DOVODO-714029 format. One record per residue (C-alpha): residue in one letter; x, y, z. Coordinates in steps of 0.25 Angstrom, whole numbers, plus 2048, in hexadecimal, padded with zeros to 3 digits. Example, Ala and Ser with C-alpha at 12.3 -4.5 7.8 and 13.67 -1.06 7.14 Angstrom:
2
ATOM | a | 831 | 7EE | 81F
ATOM | s | 837 | 7FC | 81D
end
This chain:
52
ATOM | m | 8F5 | 29D | CF4
ATOM | p | 8FE | 291 | CF1
ATOM | r | 90A | 293 | CE9
ATOM | a | 909 | 28A | CDC
ATOM | p | 912 | 27F | CDC
ATOM | n | 91E | 27E | CD4
ATOM | y | 921 | 270 | CD1
ATOM | g | 92D | 270 | CC9
ATOM | q | 935 | 278 | CD4
ATOM | e | 930 | 270 | CDE
ATOM | r | 934 | 265 | CD7
ATOM | k | 943 | 268 | CD2
ATOM | e | 944 | 26A | CE0
ATOM | r | 941 | 25F | CE6
ATOM | d | 948 | 259 | CDA
ATOM | r | 956 | 260 | CDD
ATOM | q | 955 | 25D | CED
ATOM | k | 954 | 24F | CE8
ATOM | a | 960 | 251 | CE0
ATOM | a | 968 | 257 | CEA
ATOM | k | 963 | 24B | CF5
ATOM | k | 967 | 241 | CEC
ATOM | a | 975 | 249 | CE7
ATOM | e | 97B | 249 | CF8
ATOM | k | 975 | 23B | CFA
ATOM | q | 97E | 238 | CEE
ATOM | a | 98B | 23F | CF2
ATOM | a | 989 | 239 | D01
ATOM | k | 989 | 22A | CFA
ATOM | v | 996 | 22E | CF3
ATOM | a | 99C | 233 | D01
ATOM | a | 999 | 227 | D08
ATOM | k | 99D | 21E | CFE
ATOM | e | 9AC | 228 | CFC
ATOM | r | 9AC | 225 | D0B
ATOM | s | 9A9 | 218 | D0C
ATOM | k | 9B4 | 212 | D01
ATOM | p | 9C1 | 20F | D06
ATOM | e | 9CC | 21A | D04
ATOM | g | 9D7 | 214 | CFB
ATOM | e | 9CA | 20D | CF2
ATOM | s | 9C5 | 21D | CEE
ATOM | e | 9D2 | 21F | CE8
ATOM | s | 9D7 | 212 | CE2
ATOM | q | 9C9 | 212 | CDD
ATOM | t | 9C9 | 21E | CD4
ATOM | n | 9D8 | 21B | CD0
ATOM | t | 9D4 | 20F | CC9
ATOM | e | 9C6 | 215 | CC3
ATOM | t | 9CE | 221 | CBD
ATOM | a | 9D9 | 217 | CB8
ATOM | e | 9D0 | 20E | CAF
end
């Protein structure tokens, strides 16, 4: 006899996987953005932002 569907649990699992994938992609974007910055710019920009 087939098991009864547990739609709530299946939905939560899909949402969890989707959120994990989205977070991984966002982290990759941030890392790529940091790599593309010139070395001197990242430090000077943080100093000017904190001074304001």
